[in-house]
C-alpha positions in Angstrom: 21.5 23.1 -26.0 24.5 22.4 -23.8 26.1 25.3 -22.1 29.9 25.8 -22.0 30.0 25.2 -18.2 27.9 22.1 -18.4 30.1 20.7 -21.2 33.3 21.3 -19.2 31.8 19.5 -16.1 30.7 16.6 -18.3 34.2 16.2 -19.8 35.8 16.4 -16.4 33.6 13.6 -15.1 34.4 11.4 -18.1 38.1 12.0 -17.7 37.9 11.2 -14.0 36.1 7.9 -14.7 38.7 7.0 -17.4 41.5 7.8 -14.9 40.0 5.5 -12.3 39.7 2.7 -14.9 43.3 3.2 -16.1 44.7 2.7 -12.6 42.4 -0.3 -11.9 40.4 1.5 -9.2 36.8 0.4 -8.8 34.1 2.7 -10.1 31.4 2.6 -7.3 28.0 3.9 -8.5 26.3 6.4 -6.2 23.3 5.0 -4.5 20.3 7.0 -3.2 19.9 6.7 0.6 16.7 8.8 1.0 14.4 8.5 -2.0 10.7 7.8 -2.4 11.4 4.8 -4.6 13.2 3.1 -1.7 10.1 3.0 0.4 8.6 -0.5 0.4 5.9 -2.7 1.9 5.8 -6.4 2.5 3.4 -8.8 4.3 4.1 -12.0 6.2 0.6 -13.1 5.5 0.6 -12.9 1.7 3.1 -12.7 -1.2 2.9 -9.9 -3.7 0.4 -11.0 -6.3 -0.7 -13.8 -3.9 -4.2 -14.8 -2.8 -6.2 -13.6 0.2 -7.5 -16.2 2.6 -11.0 -16.8 3.8 -10.3 -15.0 7.1 -9.5 -11.8 5.1 -13.0 -11.8 3.6 -15.8 -9.8 5.0 -18.5 -10.8 7.4 -22.3 -10.7 6.9 -23.8 -10.8 3.4 -23.1 -9.1 0.1 -24.8 -5.8 -0.6 -25.0 -6.9 -4.3 -26.6 -10.3 -3.9 -27.9 -13.0 -1.7 -24.5 -14.7 -0.8 -22.7 -14.6 2.5 -19.2 -13.1 2.5 -17.8 -16.0 4.5 -14.9 -14.3 6.3 -13.8 -12.8 9.6 -12.8 -9.3 8.5 -9.2 -10.0 9.5 -6.8 -7.5 8.0 -3.5 -8.9 7.0 -0.2 -7.9 8.7 1.8 -5.3 6.8 5.4 -4.1 7.3 7.2 -1.2 5.7 10.7 0.2 5.6 12.9 3.0 4.2 10.5 5.8 4.8 11.7 9.2 3.5 13.2 11.8 5.9 10.4 14.1 7.0 7.8 11.3 7.4 5.5 12.2 10.4 2.9 9.5 10.0 1.8 6.6 7.9 -1.6 5.6 6.4 -2.9 2.4 4.9 -5.5 2.0 2.1 -6.8 -1.2 0.6 -8.6 -0.6 -2.7 -10.4 -2.9 -5.1 -9.9 -1.4 -8.6 -12.2 -4.0 -10.1 -15.2 -3.0 -8.1 -18.1 -0.9 -9.3 -17.3 -1.5 -13.0 -13.8 -0.2 -12.6 -14.6 2.8 -10.4 -13.0 1.0 -7.5 -13.9 0.6 -3.9 -12.1 1.0 -0.5 -11.9 -1.9 2.0 -9.4 -0.6 4.5 -8.4 2.9 5.7 -6.4 3.8 8.7 -4.1 6.8 9.2 -2.2 8.7 11.9 0.1 5.8 12.4 3.2 7.3 14.2 6.4 7.7 12.2 8.2 5.3 14.5 6.0 2.4 13.6 7.1 -0.1 11.0 4.3 -2.6 10.9 0.6 -3.3 11.7 -0.4 -6.6 13.2 -2.7 -9.1 11.7 -6.4 -8.3 12.5 -5.5 -5.0 14.1 -7.5 -2.8 11.8 -10.9 -3.1 13.6 -9.4 -3.1 17.1 -8.3 -0.1 19.1 -4.7 0.7 18.1 -2.0 3.3 17.6 -3.9 4.8 14.6 -7.1 6.6 13.6 -9.7 4.6 11.8 -11.2 5.8 8.6 -14.2 4.4 6.8 -13.0 1.4 4.8 -16.6 0.3 4.0 -19.7 -0.5 6.1 -18.6 2.0 8.7 -15.5 -0.1 9.6 -11.8 0.6 9.2 -11.4 -2.8 7.5 -14.3 -4.4 5.5 -13.0 -7.5 3.7 -14.1 -8.7 0.2 -17.4 -10.3 -0.4 -16.8 -12.1 -3.6 -19.6 -13.7 -5.6 -19.1 -17.4 -5.7 -18.0 -18.6 -9.2 -17.2 -15.0 -10.3 -13.9 -13.6 -11.6 -11.1 -12.7 -9.3 -10.7 -9.2 -8.0 -7.4 -7.4 -7.3 -6.7 -5.7 -4.0 -4.1 -3.0 -3.7 -2.6 -2.6 -0.2 -1.0 0.9 -0.2 1.1 2.4 2.6 1.6 6.2 2.5 4.4 8.1 4.1 3.0 11.5 5.0 4.4 14.8 6.3 1.2 15.2 8.4 1.7 14.8 12.2 -0.8 12.5 14.0 -3.9 14.4 15.0 -4.0 16.5 11.8 -6.7 14.5 10.1 -10.2 13.9 11.6 -11.4 10.4 12.3 -13.9 8.6 10.0 -12.7 9.9 6.6 -13.8 7.9 3.6 -11.5 7.1 0.7 -12.3 10.3 -1.3 -12.0 12.6 1.7 -8.7 11.0 2.7 -7.3 11.4 -0.8 -8.2 15.1 -0.8 -6.8 15.7 2.7 -3.3 14.3 1.8 -2.9 16.2 -1.4 0.6 17.8 -1.3 1.5 15.8 1.8 2.4 12.4 0.4 6.2 11.9 0.6 6.1 8.3 -0.7 3.8 5.4 -1.4 4.5 1.6 -1.6 2.1 -1.2 -2.4 1.6 -4.9 -2.8 -1.3 -6.5 -4.6 -3.4 -9.6 -3.7 -6.3 -11.3 -5.4 -9.4 -13.0 -4.1 -11.7 -15.5 -5.8 -14.2 -18.0 -4.7 -15.3 -21.3 -6.3 -19.0 -21.9 -7.1 -19.4 -23.6 -3.7 -18.2 -20.4 -1.9 -14.8 -21.8 -0.9 -11.8 -19.4 -1.5 -9.4 -20.4 -4.2 -5.7 -20.9 -3.7 -5.0 -19.6 -7.2 -6.9 -17.7 -9.9 -9.0 -19.7 -12.3 
């Protein structure tokens, strides 16, 4: 039901727009300048929906089979922009929604990135840096994929969170579930890109999904 006041305001707005059009004045749409949907993340190392490289894969051998992971545990570089007002820190999570029969699995978790930062360098995840390391798998902040040779591709979501939590609020070493619970009610915005990873039967990483 439309109230009388709302109806009058709506008619006034329509009359104003018609008046602008009548006199040939441009109608400029109002654009949001501080909105969660403006927050975005990019990577110089991979295109959205692109492929991870061998260096991004894990080290050692798979926990699920006898194959080596074949990588260097090198986290890709990420950059973000247009964080909402009130952001006090950032966090990064890399998740594999195809793992564990659809239950997912974390591969990268860092948080307490200061609000003034706008990027994280390539390979920085497992080195001392301006952040707190969580447990992204195998006790490391970043644990790259360990794809079975010849198996289907997995998708990897790289999510950057803008939080209203000041650095030092969260304890180090949180796993994915603990982190998710700790930021409930504190996430101002989230932006993500997705990458895929797949290996041929000989263990070499593919440049496109088969």
